[in-house]
Phi, psi and omega in degrees: 000129180270318180217146174235134176274131180247120174262133179196172183289149172273005172249164182274338180088174186276340184247137177302330183298331178298311180293318179300317181292318178301317177296320180293327176297311179301314180297314184293321176299313180297317180299327180274001180075024180257123179287157178253133170244133183201185188280006169081006182278152176263358186247168175064199179296329177302314179295323179299315179299309184297311181300316181295318179295317179295321178299331178270005179083016182278164175277133177225117179250121177257139180233125183221139175285150181309319185296338181262000182303322181266329183288323179258155177272106185285136178288128184261358183250024185284160172299318180205138175241126178244125177255126183239161183291331187211167175298323179299316180290329176300309182294322179297318179291319175304314181295319180296320185277349189249153177255358180183172186224136176236135173248124172263177176304146180182186183253217183304316182299314179297315180297318181295318180295315177299313182300319180293317182291322179289328175293317177299324177294314179302320181275000181063030171289328170220169180234041185254141183292146178234129181219158174241139174264108189276067183296122178049039177066023183305321186264011181304319181292323176295317179299316178297320178299315180297319177295323176295319178299323176295311182299328182269002175082018179261350181217130178283144181304322181296330177279324176300320183290346179289336178278114182277136183229132179213158180261345180233157180299311182299317180299316181292315179297322176298318180295318178297315182293329180269002184294135173227130179287120183267000000 
């Protein structure tokens, strides 16, 4: 894997462990020689991932839509900053530049990005692994919802199984690296 796109909150969250984990993701990706693609913010968990990867000498590419240039605090120390016209183009470029996707804790934006990438995988628009790092059980309710969707006949088990879930950075990176589209 050359690059992994990391989706995460532009807030730091309520628990210190969220920021510690985001920093460990950035550090570990850089140590493994895997570049980071992300939403270009200098704040929140997004900033933690980027700063940690940069401190380890890693490549960090930020992608931001023009409309968010003023609303979000853009990271000025990135390897590369790409400004695109829309959120749709942001996600499409993230997908093009990345070999896989990790979701850390976050809000609507993180959830929407994860949902789009896992849907694209289900539809075979791409064949790249998608995973969530379930920090302090953050994604337990989403996992239960997906299992409920399977039980209710709205999601096939084989598609549910495509979303990789792990509690540690090493476990998730191992799952992403071992992913094979079935």
